[in-house]
C-alpha positions as CSV (number, residue, x, y, z in Angstrom):
1,M,213.4,239.3,231.0
2,R,210.5,240.8,231.4
3,P,208.9,241.6,234.7
4,V,206.0,239.5,235.9
5,T,203.2,242.1,236.2
6,L,199.3,242.0,236.6
7,G,199.2,242.5,234.2
8,F,200.7,239.0,232.8
9,Y,198.6,237.3,234.8
10,L,195.4,238.7,233.1
11,Q,196.8,238.4,229.8
12,A,197.3,234.5,230.5
13,S,193.8,233.6,231.2
14,H,193.5,231.5,227.7
15,I,196.4,229.2,229.0
16,P,194.5,225.9,231.1
17,G,195.2,224.5,234.3
18,M,195.3,227.4,235.7
19,A,193.4,227.3,239.2
20,Y,192.9,229.7,241.3
21,R,190.7,233.6,241.8
22,V,191.2,235.9,244.0
23,E,187.5,237.5,244.9
24,F,188.0,241.0,246.6
25,R,185.0,242.3,248.8
26,K,183.4,245.8,250.8
27,D,180.9,245.2,253.0
28,G,180.1,242.1,251.9
29,V,179.4,242.7,248.1
30,V,182.3,241.6,245.8
31,S,184.0,244.5,244.0
32,G,186.2,242.8,242.2
33,E,187.9,239.1,240.6
34,I,191.1,238.2,239.3
35,H,190.4,234.7,237.8
36,D,193.0,232.4,235.9
37,L,196.0,232.8,238.7
38,E,198.5,229.5,238.8
39,D,198.9,229.0,241.7
40,R,198.2,229.6,245.2
41,E,201.3,232.0,246.3
42,T,200.6,233.7,243.2
43,A,196.4,234.3,244.0
44,K,198.1,235.6,247.4
45,L,200.5,238.4,246.1
46,V,198.2,238.9,243.2
47,A,195.3,239.5,246.2
48,V,198.0,242.0,248.9
49,E,199.2,243.9,245.9
50,Q,195.5,244.9,243.8
51,M,193.6,245.1,247.5
52,A,193.7,249.2,246.6
53,R,192.7,248.9,243.4
54,F,189.4,247.4,244.3
55,D,189.0,249.4,247.6
56,A,188.5,245.7,249.1
57,E,187.8,245.5,253.1
58,I,189.3,241.8,252.3
59,A,190.5,239.6,249.6
60,I,189.3,235.7,249.2
61,V,192.0,233.6,247.3
62,I,189.4,230.0,246.0
63,D,190.2,226.8,244.7
64,V,188.8,227.1,240.9
65,D,189.8,223.3,240.1
66,G,189.9,222.1,243.4
67,R,187.5,221.6,245.2
68,G,185.8,225.4,244.6
69,V,186.5,226.8,248.0
70,E,188.0,229.4,250.3
71,V,191.6,228.4,250.9
72,A,193.1,231.8,252.2
73,A,191.9,235.1,253.1
74,I,193.5,238.3,254.2
75,T,191.2,241.8,255.4
76,R,193.0,245.1,255.3
77,E,193.0,245.6,258.7
78,A,194.5,242.8,260.1
79,M,196.7,242.0,256.6
80,V,197.3,238.5,258.1
81,W,196.6,235.6,255.8
82,D,194.1,233.2,257.9
83,D,195.8,230.4,256.4
84,E,199.5,231.4,258.2
85,Q,198.0,231.8,261.5
86,I,199.1,229.6,264.1
87,S,196.8,228.6,267.0
88,G,197.5,230.2,270.5
89,A,195.5,227.0,272.1
90,L,197.2,224.1,272.2
């Protein structure tokens, strides 16, 4: 079985039904994007792996097919997904 790599994800862009994209930003400007990722977990994995490649301060996962909005983000400084943080206030 062939290992799954970023190249596989990029080659799969012609497959319909893929729903997520990752936007990489530095100084508030988009420094790169990866489109056509199948699911949220894959998008998050690719985001972490590719932050250095795009010299990004933040990676934002966007649900393209659903609401078309940000569903998760991670900063290079904290390296914690904002959708996984537990609120301290109860």
